[in-house]
Structure formats: C-alpha cells, structure tokens
C-alpha positions in Angstrom: 10.8 -20.7 17.4 14.1 -18.8 17.4 17.2 -20.9 16.7 20.6 -19.7 17.9 22.9 -21.0 15.0 26.1 -20.4 17.0 25.1 -23.1 19.5 24.5 -25.7 16.9 27.0 -28.1 15.5 28.2 -27.4 11.9 26.1 -30.3 10.6 22.9 -29.1 12.3 23.7 -25.5 11.2 23.9 -26.7 7.6 20.6 -28.6 8.0 18.8 -25.5 9.3 20.2 -23.3 6.5 19.1 -25.9 3.9 15.6 -26.0 5.4 15.4 -22.2 5.4 16.5 -22.0 1.7 14.1 -24.8 0.7 11.3 -23.0 2.5 12.0 -19.7 0.7 12.3 -21.5 -2.6 8.8 -23.1 -2.4 6.9 -19.9 -1.3 3.3 -20.1 -2.5 0.0 -18.3 -2.0 -0.4 -19.8 1.5 2.9 -18.5 2.9 1.4 -15.2 4.0 -0.3 -17.1 6.9 3.1 -17.4 8.6 3.6 -14.2 10.7 7.4 -14.5 11.0 9.2 -11.9 8.9 6.0 -10.3 7.6 7.5 -6.8 7.3 10.4 -8.0 5.1 8.0 -10.1 3.0 5.8 -7.1 2.4 8.7 -5.1 1.1 10.1 -8.0 -1.0 6.8 -8.9 -2.6 5.7 -5.3 -3.4 9.0 -3.8 -4.6 11.3 -6.3 -6.3 12.4 -4.7 -9.6 15.0 -7.4 -10.3 12.2 -10.1 -10.3 10.3 -9.9 -13.6 7.1 -11.6 -12.1 4.2 -9.1 -11.8 2.5 -11.2 -9.1 4.4 -12.4 -6.1 3.1 -14.8 -3.4 1.1 -12.6 -0.9 3.2 -11.3 2.0 0.3 -11.4 4.5 -2.8 -13.5 4.0 -3.8 -15.6 1.0 -3.2 -14.9 -2.6 -0.8 -12.7 -4.5 0.7 -9.2 -4.3 1.4 -6.9 -7.2 5.1 -6.4 -7.7 5.3 -2.6 -8.3 9.0 -2.8 -8.9 8.3 -5.2 -11.9 5.6 -2.8 -13.1 8.0 0.2 -13.0 10.6 -1.8 -15.0 8.0 -2.9 -17.7 6.7 0.7 -18.0 10.3 1.9 -18.4 10.5 4.1 -15.3 13.5 2.3 -13.8 16.1 -0.4 -14.8 15.8 -3.8 -13.0 19.0 -3.2 -11.0 18.3 0.5 -10.4 17.6 0.5 -6.6 17.0 -1.9 -3.8 15.3 0.7 -1.6 12.0 2.0 -3.2 12.2 5.6 -4.3 15.8 6.0 -3.0 16.8 8.0 -6.1 13.6 10.1 -6.3 14.1 13.8 -5.7 12.5 15.6 -2.8 10.4 17.7 -5.3 8.7 14.5 -6.4 7.5 13.8 -2.9 6.4 17.4 -2.4 4.4 17.2 -5.7 2.8 14.0 -4.5 1.9 15.5 -1.2 0.3 18.5 -3.0 -2.5 16.4 -4.5 -4.3 15.4 -1.3 -3.9 19.0 -0.1 -5.5 20.3 -3.4 -8.4 17.8 -2.9 -9.0 19.0 0.6 -9.0 22.7 -0.5 -11.5 21.8 -3.3 -13.7 19.9 -1.0 -13.9 22.7 1.6 -14.5 25.2 -1.3 -17.2 23.0 -2.7 -19.2 22.9 0.6 -18.5 26.7 1.2 -19.9 27.6 -2.2 -22.6 25.0 -2.8 -23.4 23.8 0.7 -26.7 25.8 1.0 -28.0 24.7 -2.4 -27.5 21.0 -1.8 -30.5 18.8 -1.1 -31.2 18.2 2.7 -30.3 14.4 2.3 -27.4 13.1 0.2 -26.6 9.5 -0.9 -24.0 7.8 1.3 -24.1 4.2 0.0 -25.1 2.7 -3.4 -26.4 -0.7 -4.3 -24.7 -3.0 -6.8 -27.1 -1.6 -9.4 -26.0 1.9 -8.8 -29.0 3.3 -7.0 -28.6 5.0 -3.6 -29.8 2.8 -0.8 -28.7 5.0 2.2 -29.1 8.7 2.7 -27.5 11.0 5.3 -28.0 14.6 6.1 -26.0 17.1 4.1 -24.3 18.3 7.4 -23.1 14.7 8.1 -22.1 14.2 4.4 -20.1 17.5 4.4 -18.5 16.7 7.7 -17.4 13.3 6.5 -16.1 14.5 3.2 -14.1 17.4 4.7 -12.8 15.1 7.5 -11.5 12.5 5.1 -9.8 14.9 2.7 -8.3 17.1 5.4 -7.0 13.9 7.2 -5.4 12.6 4.0 -3.9 16.0 3.3 -2.5 16.1 6.9 -1.1 12.6 6.6 0.5 13.4 3.2 2.0 16.6 4.8 3.2 14.7 7.9 4.7 11.8 5.8 6.4 14.1 3.4 
C-alpha cells in the first residue's frame, strides 16, 4: 500500500512516520518476507560499516545476512565511517585485478583440457555423496564442456562487469 503523505493531516502523517520508525526499529529474522524495499534492505544488511553487528536480519527470506562492512572494519580494511557506498574509494586497478582471477581460471581450464584431455578416463565424476564417493559419472566430453563453459562464462561476466 502506498501512502501519499502530502494528502494526510499533520496528525496522521506523524502517526504513519512513528509506525514506520517503530517497524524499522523492531526488524527481526522474519522481516525478509516483506517484499517492499528489498533492494535497499539487501544493500543495508550486507554493507553497513557503521553498524558493529556482524549479522543483520536477512534482507530477503528468513534468517540473517553477514554484514561485510562490519567484517571489513574488524579486519582493519576500512574505518566505520569510511564510505556509505561500497568500494567507492577503491581504485580501478583493484577491480581490474579482481576481474583477472576468473580470466586466469578460464585460461587454466582450457589449457588443462587441451593438454590432458586425451589422457583423462572416458567417464569422470560429476557428483559426490556425503561420504565423498562419486555417485554420478559423465563423459569426459560433457565434463570438459561444462567446466570450460562455467569458467569462460564467469570470466566473461567479470570482464563485462569490470
């Protein structure tokens, strides 16, 4: 429900504001079920360096989210009041270096299958049981195609996002 505060009387406007403030003050692990404002809640729960709590009420769904801003403060990477927008002060070279890792993994995966592909067994494990034994096998062609597709896609995403 959207409320146009300008159309309300001052008394009603104050009541709505008090309700909103009290709702925000009593956020708990079930509040992630409310779809209103989910994008803002995700940003606030996952990056809030000024809030010392490591676990915030989950922004979407049930439970709790890890406050990466509080982790960065505790590790000593940033000050609590350093920035409101995540990575605002990070240099472009940091993003370029972060994008290089998936690219390097993609190159290594392609090189692995180019060099060792013929010597691999005809069937490779694709899933393991809780005990650590393979319980599903696939052809080496399918395993190679999946591995290469996943690493190249992640490298492409990292390059596109960077």
